N, C-alpha and C positions, 0 to 999 in steps of 0.2 A: 505494499500502499504505499502511495508517495505521502511524502509531508506533508503535502496542504490537507489532504483527506484523513491523514490522522489527525491534525489538529480539528477538523470540523468534527469528528466523531466525539474525541475529548469534549469538546464545548457541547455537544448536544447529550453528550452524556451526566453532566452537571445537573442538579437541582434546577428547577426553573429559573428562582431568583438570585442565582449564580449565573445560569447562561444571560440574564437580562443585565447582572450588574459587570459581566465580561464586555458584553457587546457596549454597554454606555462608556464605561473607562478606555475603550477600545478607541474611541473619538476622541480622545486626547492623549492617551500615554501609548507610544510605538508597540504594536502589537509583539513586536519580537522582545519587549521587554515583560510581556505578560505571559506567564507559564503556566499552561493546562494540561503538560504532556505527565500521563502517571510518574515516568522515569524521573522527570526532572521535577515535580512537584514532590517526590519523597525525598529524593538527594538533597534539595534545599531546605528540605522540612527538618533536616538532623542539629542537632544542637549537643551540647556536652555533658546533658542531665542523663541519668538513667531511664529517662522516659521517652516515647516516639509517638508522634503524631505525625499524618501527613495532611498538608494542606489541600485544599480545591484548587487555589488560585493563589500562583505567586506573584505577584508584582515588584517589581525593580523601581523605584522612585528614583527621579533624579535634582528635584526639586519642590519648594514648597505649594506652588502653584497645583503640582499635581496630588500631594497629599490632601490639599481641601479638597479637590476634586475626589478622591478617593473617598474619603470621610462622608464627604455630601451624598456620595450614592450608596455606600455602604447604609447610611442612615436610612435612606429611603426604601432599601430593598430590607431592613434590618439584618442584615451580614455583618458576623463580628469580626474586629481585625487584629492582627498582629503585629507590629512596629518591632523590627529587630533589626539590631546592627550586624556583631560579628558571629553571636550564636556560641559566645562560650559560656554563658549561666548556666549553672551546675544544677538549677533546681526547677525547671521544666517553666521557667517564665518565657520562653522564647519561643514556645510551641504553639501549635494552634492545628486544630482540623476544618478551618474556615479557610481566612484569607489572609495570608504570610507578606509582609510590606516590608522589604530589604532596602534599607537606608545608608548604603556605603559608598557605592561609586557615583559620584555627582556633589557628594558632601562633604568637600574636600575644603575649602575655604578656611583659611585662618589668619587673624592680626591680631598684633603684639604690640600692644600700647604702655604708656607709662613706664617706658624703661625697662619694659619688661615685668613689671610689678601685675600686668595683665593680660591674660590671652583670652579671644575671643575665638572659638572651635566650632565649624559645623560639624551636624551630628557624626558624620560616619570616620572624622579623623582619628587614626588609631593613639591611644595615649602614648607612646614611645615618640611619632612623630611632633606630637605636642611638645614633649619634652626635648626633641632635636630643635624644633623652632627656637626653644627658651633657651639652648645650651650656651648661645653670644653672652647672655646676659647673667651667667652662674643662676640659673633658676630651672625651676620645674614647675608641674604641677602638684597639687598635694597627694591624692589618692594614688598610692601605688600598688596595684594588685597584683599578683603572679603575673597574671595575663595583661600587663601594660604592654606590651609588644604586639598583642593579638587582639586586644580588646577595644573597641571605639569608645570616643570620649561620650555618646549619649546613653551608650550602656552602661559605661562605669559609673554616669550620675543616676539613671534610672534604678540602680541597683545597691545605690551607696557604697560601692564597693572600695574596699581600702585596703590595708597589706602589711608590711612587716613594719614600715618605719612611719607611715602617717598617723596613725593611732586614730583618736575620734577627733582632735584640733585641728587636724589638716586635711578631712576627708572631705566629700563632694559637699557635705550640707557645711560646713564650715568654712569653707575657702568660694563657696558658690557668691556671684556678683548679681548677675543678669540672666536670664532666659528668653528664646524665642519659643515661642508654643502656639500649637494648633490642638482647639477641642474637638470634642465630638458633636458639635454643633458647626463645625467648620469655621469659627472663629479664630482671628489669629491675636496674640499678644505679646509685644515687646517688653519688658519689664525694664528695659535700657531708654526706652520713649516714654516720655511723661504724656504725650497727646494720645499714644497709644494705650496706657495703661488708665488715662481719664474715661475716654471712649469706653475702654471695656466695661469700667466700673459699671457706667451709665447704660450700657446694653444687658449686663450681666448682675442687676439688682438682688435677683433672688438668690444666687450662687453666693456673691459679696455678703447679704444677709446674714446666710446661713454659717458662713466661716466666721463672721461676727459674734454670731450666738454662739458657736462650739465655743470660740475664745472666752467671751465673757462666763459660760457655763464652767472652763475649767480653771479661769482663776477665782471663781468662787468657792468651787470645791477645792479644799486643802486636802484633803486625801487623795482626791486623781491627782491634782498637783504632785504631790510629793512623789505617786508613783510613777508619773512621764519623767523627773527630776531623777530618780534612781533609775530608771529604765536605760535613761541615756547618758549617765556616769561612764557605763560600758558599753562597748561595741554593741548595736542591736540594730538589726534590718528586718524583725519581725512587725508585719503589719506596717501600718503607716506612720510617717513622722511627727507625731504627736506635740512633740518639744517644739515645732513651729509656732504653737499657739501661745507657749510659755515664752517662748524668744522674742516673739516678736507682737506687734500691736498693728501696725497697718494692716490690712488684708491681703495688698500685692505680695509683700513681703512673705506674710505667711503662707500664701499660696505657690509662691514659686520654691520655697523651703519644704511644702507637703510636695512638689513635685519629685522631691530628690526622693529617691529611693520608692517611689508607687511601680515601678517595674511596667511602666505603661499602661496604667490601667486607668489613669485620669487625663493625662493629656499628650502630645508628642513632642520629646524635645526636636527641633531642628536646629537647635544653636544655645550654647551654653560660653557666658564667660565666667573665668576662674579669677581669685588673685592667687599670685603663684607664691611657691615658698624659696627659700634659698637652698641651692643645688651644693653640699658642701665641698670643698674640692679635697681635703685631709679628712682618711680615713683609717680605722684599728679595726682589727676583731680579736677576739677571744674565744679559745671552745673552751669550756669549762665544766671539767668532769664532778658531778656528785654522787653522794654514795647512792641517794634514792632519790625519788620524785618531792618527797615532802621537802627536803634541804634545798635540792632547787627551787623550788617554789617560795621558800621562806627567803632565799637569795633573790627571789625576783622582788622582795616585798622591800628593799634595801634600796631597790633600783628606779628610775623614774628618768622621763626628759625633761631636761634638755641632757642630763648626764650622760645618760646613753640613748641612742636612736633605736636599737632595736634588740629583743634579748627573745633569741627562740628555743623553745622548750623542746629536746628531742629525748623519748623515753627508750628503754634500753632495746624495747622489739624495734624501735624505727630507727636506732642505730646497727643494729645488726642485719636489717634489711639492705644495708649498703659496705657493710665491711669489709667484703670480699671484693670490692670495686676499685679499677685501678685509680692510683693516686690517693685512696685514703689512706689514715694513719696507720698504723701495724698496731700501735697497741688499743686501736678502736675493740678489735675481737677479743683482747685479754680483760676488757671490763668485766666486772660481776653481774649477774643478772639484774640486780635494782637499781644500778648504774644510771644515772641521768645526767645530761646534757643541757647545758645553757651556752648559746652562741649568741655573743654579744657584740656589738657595734659601735664604735663611737665616731661619728662626726664633727668636724670642725671646720671655719672658714679660716684658721691662721694654723700654722703647724705647732708653732710654741704650745696653743691652747690644747691642741690635740696631746702633747705630752703630760699636759697639765692634768687634763681630764682621766687620760690612763691612772696616774697616781693615786686620782681620787677615787674613782673606782676600786682602786686595787684597798684602797684604806677603809673603804665602806663595808668590803666584803672579808675585811682580815681576820673576822673572829668564825668565817662560816667554814666548814670542814669541807675539803676538796680532795680526790685522791688525786689528783695533779697538781701541781702549782700553776696558777692564773699568769699565764703570759700572753702579752696582747701582740700584733706585730702589725705593723702600717705597710709591709711588704706586698704588695697587690697579688704576685705569685705564690705568697705563704698564705695570706686570709682568704685567697680565692677557691685555696683547697677544703677550707672549713666549710664555706657556702656550696662548696661541691656536695658534700656530704647533705646539707639542707636541702638543695635543689633535687638531688638525687633520691628522695626517699618517697616520695608518690608515685615517679615512674619504677622503682623498684617493687612495689608492692603490685604495680599493673603488670610489670612484667613476668611477675613468680605468680601471676593467677592464673586456675586451671579455666582452659580453652571453654567457652558457653557462660561464663561467670561476668558478672558486672563487678569494675572496680567502684565505689561509693565513697567519696569524700563529704562528710559532714563538719558541720562548724559551730559551734555552742560559744557564750561566752560566760565568766563567773565575776563575781567582784574579788578583786585581788586578794582580799583578806582570807577568802573562802576558796582560792585556788588552790591549795595544797591537798584541802580534805577533796574537793569536789574532782581532780583529776586522778583521787584515789579512786575514788566510789566509781566514775567513769571505766575507770582500767577492768574492776569489778564487774560491773554492767557488761560489757564487751565479754570478758570470759564468763559470766553465767548464760550468755545469749548463744555462746559458739564461735563468737569471734575473738579468741585468745589472740591468732595472728596476725589481728588488726593492729595497726601503730597509731599512737600519739603524739602529736607534735603541735607547734603553735605560737602565737605572738602572746606569749607570757607576759611582757609588759603589760598588755592590754587587757591580761584576764581572757585571752581568746584563744581556744584551744580546737584544733582541727585532730579528727579522726577517721582514717582510712581502713576501710574492711572489704570483701568482696564477698559476693552473694549470687548465688543461683537463682533462678525463677523459673526452673523449670515444670516444676509440681505446685500445688494450693499449699503443701509442708512447707517450700521455701518460700512462697510468699507469707504464709503464716510466722515463721520466723523473723524474717523482713520485720515486719507487721508490729509482733509484739515487740523487738529490739526497740525500734523509733517510738514505741507506747511508752517503754520504758525510761528511755533517755529522758524524754519528756517531762516524765514523771519527777525524776530526781533533779533534774535540770531547774525546772520549775519551784516545786515544791519544797525540795530540801536547800537549795542554794540560791535561790531568788536570780538565776542567771535568765539570759537569752537564749532562744532556741535557732535564732540565726544571728550569727556574730556579724557575717560579711557577704555572704554568698546570694542574701535576699530569700524573700520567702517562697516565691513560686508556687508551684502546684503542690511541691514538696513537705511543705510547712502549712497551708493554708488553712487546712482543717484544725489547726492546733493554735491559729493565732488567739481565739478568744480562750484556751487553754490558759498560756502565758498572761495574757492582759487584763481577762475576766470581764464581766458582764458590760460592765457599765463601758469600760475605755474600748470595747469591742461594738458595741452600737454607736460610738462617735465613728467610726473607722466606718460601717455600714451608710451613717447617714453621709458622710465625706463623699463614698463611691456613688451613692446617690443624686448628690448634689452634681455630680461633676458627670458621670455619664449613669444616667436612669435606667437605659435600657441595659446595661449592662453588654455593652459592645465592645467595649477595649478591653482587651486582653481578660475575657472572662475566666471566671473560676481563678487565676491568680489573686491573690493575698485573701479576697473575701468569696468564701464558697456555703454551699451548703449541703456539701456532698463531702460525706466525712471518709469515705472511701478513696478520695480522691490520688493518696499519697502512696494506693498501690494498685492504681489501676494505669493502662498504658504503659507499662513496662517494655522496657527494649529486650525484645530476641536478640541474643548474640550468639547465633549458631558458627559452626567452625566453618570458614570459607577457603582458607590458604593460609599455610604456617607462616609466610612472609609477614600479612598483614591480620592475626587473629588478633595480636596482643592489642592493636590498638582500642583507646579508650574516648575515641571520639572527640577529645577537647578541643580540636580547630587551631591548636596552635599551628599546623603545618599551611594554614590557607594564604596568610599573609604576604608570602615569597611564591607562591604559585604559580606558574605564568598563565596557566589555563583556567585558575579560579572563574575569571569572569568572561571567560568562552562557553565552558561546557562545566568540567567539574572539577573540585579540589580532591587533595588524597583523601580527606576525612568523607566525601561524599562518594569516592570512589569506593570504598571500603564499605561504606554502608549500604551502597547499591549490591556490591558483592553478597554482603550478609544478606539482603531481602533474596536474591538468589536462591542461595543456599537454603533459608525457610521456605521458600516456596517449593524447591524440590525436594525439601524434607515431608513438607506439610500436603503437597497436592492439592491444594486447594484452590488454586488459578494457574494452569496450565499456562494458559494464552498469554497473561500476564508475565508470567515466568520467562514465555519466549520473548516478548517484546522488549523486556530488561536485559535479555541478553545480543538482542537484535542491536538494540540502541547501545548497548555498552560498547561495542564495536567501535564505534565513532569519538562516543562521550567520553568513555573512560580509557581505549586504547590509542585510537588514533591521536588525538591531542593532548596525549602526555609527552611533555617533553623528557621525560626519566631523565632530567637533571640531577635529583639527588637532594634539591635543597632542601626539601621536606625534611630531609635524614638530619639536618642540623636543627631543625627549630623542633622535631617530634621530643618530647620527654622520655619516647621509649626506644630514641634511633629507630625508628622504622622508615625505611628508604621503599616508600609505593611505585617509584620508578622500578626497584626491582622488580615487583609483583606484576609490572606492565611489559617488561621485558618476557616474564614468564608466559603471559597471556599471550603475546607475540609470537614465540616458540609453541605453542601449541597450532598456529597455523601452517607451523614449517615442519612438520610431520611427514609430509606426503614425499614420495621419490622424486617427484620432478623438483620439489623446491629444494631439497636437501642436493641434488644433482647439480643444480644452477647454482647454490652457493659455493657447492665444491668447484666446479669448474670455475667459478670468480677466484676463487684460495689457489688454484692451480696456475691458472692464466693472470696471475695480476698486472703484471707489466704491461700486457696485452689490453686488458681491459682498461688500464689508468690512460693508453694512448688513444682507444677510442675515445674518452671521455675529455679528452684533450683535443680533440679534432671537434667534439661538440660544442666544447667553447669555444672554439674559433671559429666555428659555422656561423653560432651567434652573434658572434662578433661583427663577422663578416658581413651578415643580413642586416643587424644594425644599423652598417655604415651606409649600405646601401637604400635600405626602405625608412631610414628614421625613427626617431624614437616613438612618437606618437602612433604608425602603424606597427612597429614591434609591441609594442603595452595590447594593441587592441588584440590583433593575432595570438599573440602569447597566452591571452586572458581566455579568449575563444576556445584555445586548444585545451588549457587546462581543465576547464571545466567541462567541455566534451568529453574529455579523458577521463574524469573523475577524480581528478589529481595526478593521473598517473607520467602526463606531460609535465614537467616542471613549469612553474610561473616564472617568466622573465622579469629581472628589474632593469634600468639602464646603471644599476650597480652590478651588475653580474658580471663575474672574473672573466679576463681574457685568460687564455691557454698558459699553464704555468711551464716551467722546465724544472729538469733535474741537474742538480752543481754535481760539477767530478773535483776529484783531489788536486790542489793547486800546491803542496808542500815544494819548499825549495830546499837548498843546501844550507841556506841563511834563518831557516827554522830550526834546525838543530838542536839548539839549546833552548829555546823557549819552551814555557808549559804546553804538554799536548792536550787537547780536548776533542771529542769525537763529536762532531754537528751531524745530528738525524735529523734532516728536514722531514716533515710529516708527508704522508702522499697527499693529503690537502694540500698544503703547500706547494708540493710538487707539480700537483694538476693546476692550481689556481693562481693565477699570476694578479698582475694589479686591475683594478677596473678600468676601463676607459675614462672615466671621471675624477680618478684618484690623484691627488695631490704629487705624491710621488711616484713615478713610475716602473720605479726599480722591482724586481721580484724580490720579494723577502729572504728568499736564500743569497743574492747579492749584499743585501743591507745585512744580516746575521755575519756573514765573512767582513764586510766591510769593520763592523764593531769589534768582531775580536780580533782582528788586525790590530788595529788601534790599542785595544787592550795588552797586544803583546804575545798574542798567543799562535800556538803551532795548529792548524786543524786539519785534523783528519776526515773525510768525506769517506764510508763505505762505499764498496764497489758495489754495481748492480742494485742500487736503491729501488728502482723499481719494481722489483721483486716483493719488496717487503711493505708491512702494515703493522699497526699494534693488534688491530681487530675492532678497535671501538666502535667501528659502524655497523659491523655484525654482531658483536654483543647489544648494541641497542636496539637491531632489529630482533633479538631472540634467537641466533645462530650461535650458539655457545660453544658448540665443539670446533667450529670454524673459527671463531674468534681465537678461541684458545690454541688454535693449530698455527694460526698467522701470528698469533703473538710470543710462541715457541720457536718458531723459525726465527722471528727477530733476535730473543733474546740468545739464542744460541750465536748469531751472528753478532751481535753486540758483545758479548763474552769475548770470541775470537778478538774481534779487533779493538777490543780496550786491554788485552791480555789478562784475561781473568778479574776485569774490574781495577785495572791499575789506574786506567785514565777516567775521567768523568763524561759520561754523554749529555749533550745538550738537546733537548728537541723543541720545536718552535710553538707549539702548538698546545693548550691546556689540557683538553681532553684529554687528548692522546698519551700525555705523559700522566696524569691522575690513571688512567688505565694500567699502564707498563710499571709505575709503582707498585701499584695493588696486585698485580698477576708474577711480576718477574722478580728473579733472586734478589735478594738484599745485595748481594757481590756488587751489582751493579748500582754507581752514583748518579741518579739521573734527575737532569735538573729539566725545569722549563725557562722558557726565557725572561720570567718576572724574578724568578729565584735564582738564577742565576748572575742577570743583572745586578740584582742588589746585593748578592754573598761574594761574589767573585769579580764584577766588573768597577762599581762605581767608586772604589778607591785607586781604581788604576786609569779611571778617564779624568781630563779635565773639560768640566761640564759649563758651559756660558748657557745660563736661562735664556729661552725667547721668551720675546717681552708678548708673549701671548695668552688669552683664555682656551684653554682645552677641555674635552671632555673625557670621563674615562671612565669606561664599562669593565669591571670586575667580572670574568667568568665565574659560572658557577664551581667549575673546576678550581679555580684560582681561590674560591671563599672555601670549598672543601679541605682543599692543601695548605689551608690557612695562611696564603701568599696576600690577603688583602689590603694588609697595613704595608708591607712591602711594596704592591703595587704603587700606593699612592706616595709613599716617600720619594719610589721611582721619577712619577710623574711631577712631584713638587719640586725635585731635585732640578727638573728641565723647563716647565713653564710657572710663568708668574703667578697665575690662577690656573687651579685644577677643580672640575667640578665633577662630584658623583652622585646621581640624581639618586635622590633617597627614596623614590617611588620606583624605580626600577632595580629588579634582581637578575632571574633569568631572562634572557632575551627571546627567550621560546624560537631560536631557529633549530636547536636540537638536529645538529650534522644535516639534515637533507627535508626535516619537516618545512622550513622556512622557503623551499620550493615547489612541496607537495601538499604542503597545509599551513599557507602565509596565512591566513586568518589567526593562528597560533601565535607567530611572531609579532602580529599588528595588535593582539590584544595586550601580550606580553608587554609591550612597548609603548601602551596607550598614555603611558605623562612620562614620558621621554622627553617629547619636545618642548612641553611647559618649563622642562627645567633648563634648557639651551640658554644662554646669554647669546644677545644678538650681536656681539663683537665673536663669538665664536663660529671658527670655520672647519676645526680640526678636532677628532674624536681619536681614541687610541685602547685596545684592549690586546687579546693574545690568543685569539681563534679566528682564522680567515672567514670561517662560514657567518661567526657569529657579528663579525665585521660588514658582513653582506648586508646583512637585517639591518644592523643599525643605521648602514648608510642608506638603505633604502625608506626607512620608517623616517628618520632624521633631515634628510637632503645634504648632509655634509659629511666631508668624507672619512671613514676610521678605518685606520689603519694598525698594525702591531705597535707596541710600545717600543719596538727595537728602532722602528724609525724617528720617533722623537729623539731617543736617547743618540742614535746615530748622529742625527742634525744638528746638536747640542754638545755632541762629542770631538773637542779640535785639538785632538792629540797629533 
């Protein structure tokens, strides 16, 4: 069935009011941003919680006008809406079975004001990007959740998400300045605009009056006022922010603070202004080991901000989960069973003050019994080891869990004075309910405690076990310790049935009145925070069937998504995994074979063809899962036929001939371009590419000319020089410069020039055209052929290097990444960046060019840890270097830029906005990446070697 027919069928399968809704919004929002395909709605509906719901429609909005239109149409049709950012929330607040509205792309504007003391951000800006914009001012936003690099600011504010260091004082509630909001009646309020506030008050008198009534009632009720004050002395994200009625008098101030932590149930945050906090330059950390949890908690009682910024509690089970990991201090595994750690961090703006505070902390804790002396370190490499322990705990539990189980992270908070007893009770509760292998850790400085455990949901017995455990937790947290059932993660669907239990009848009725005043029809994120369904927290639990060993450990946190090149085109790694799990579930249950076949069919393009297999997801994943490896495995399944294997083997055995044919093809394309011109070439190429369904590559005016293979140039004068083996990659040998490139020399010639200037004797292996590292074949899933080719290359390199005596330089980073991964460690293999930085910079006399240059750090360079070296080289050669903060993988992926150019275009969507007007050159270290970067930007991208050679005047 064609895609067009599928869409019509999908629309017609919706309930009537959703069909009408679709056709109405399609008048104002492009249809490609309105999703009804059941495979995509399933994939886009996934979030980081233990729940799963599939929206009927997903809409990707890009501006406030679209949001208003959506709300107005939904109100008319009585259709529920859920507005979502990155989907990293943990309690089910970003799920719906109605209409999911995504607010990420298009919501990216920011404005820094008041010398960095304030920042205004649109809804879809990542928390880490906000901090990057503030870095020149030595400031940052207050909230610092673990998901800062992956969560968007509207989500951070909607959940009142905090973190290790921000405490209560620097969370979104306390650092909020203003907001721009859209309400369920379609009205807009900009709290920074006096006229907007005045007009909104006039048009919403009933809502304003209700807010004032609630404020007055709370102020008259001393018992309720005291309850609210007590609740918000510690971290609390259960229910609505009733403290806004105590802290503020003006109804607009009350309203905007009430929106913080309301999880999209009252209004839509489209813009937020924060007052920022100091980003301290100097830091020191200590891992303090105490004999038991109680002693550690008593030590916390002696610590507070600003003396220390963080004090992370790590129980013995949590320490045990990471004690075998690489880099973890050996003494950890020898600690006694009850030992507990506090990871303490100090931050200051001046170096002298740092050491003064270290002495002060030691003095405060001098009477506390520790198992090891308290020692702080201000050396980043040393204290990063401590924080590696902390960051590795949650992934360790997720990685060790049994396939088919769900990893669940809950968070509660207690008054600090009760922390020691409360944590002891929590451990007993976990043990009593069958979760003795669960771990406890948290932000002890704030009385905030996380506990992580794994749970199967295969049987009714499993569900009841989880239900009883949560009920037991609620009972002792509230009744015994006056704690918060949700400290940081938000109420969501998970804790909505218990809001009344924590707050009591009187406070809960006020929350119900708040919801009714803002959203009388309960159409904004229904059942989140306010619900009549007690069973909600054990309904719609995710199925986690076995799908594939490579991805089975995925916890669907979404940390992989921000850097994924296909995320805004088709699917992210998380969505690929979720889709595969649904295929596995459908196969297991047999409940809908037609749907299962559709999932499989569509995954071919959505999940496989448009995956760049770059592996950046592995760098972001807390479990180090490389979804690209799964894609390669899926591709390998298509190559099981004798015909496919024969073709691959033929290429392997006749690689020199195949290379020649490819060179001829590039020469032919260049000749045709010269004859018929750019416009005609573009037109014909697009037609051929489309009619061949991507089999004929898409031509661009930056298509390289044919390359050449260099030969040995050693002379007698080279006898006493240090030797280097130069292995030009097959891509470099095949692809020369493009017709429009700034420097028309072949990269081989540039490398030889550079090495000669640095005083090296260069040895070029013979019969080069026979050799390839196997990278292109590995990417396509031809693993045996890839290994055969790399083995042949390895054998040749061992011979020419005299068994590793001389270093090897290869000019293409993806090739070097594979070579280092699969070849013997006897070979000392360098890529261009690593060799220039480590071996050439001190041998070259560089004169900076007075230019602004773009720098693209390839995925391979990032994975090899060369990003900083890359920047240092460029900064040594150019006046100004720009590394676009929103560009990660270019999406060219070897040949994908030719066969699926839409992947390259999507991955580089934000490239051009980052290029200064005076910039005409860009640099990287992979020829195919450079082709895609040039085609997208219109400026010449070439290897970083060209820039260094231009600036080297030896």
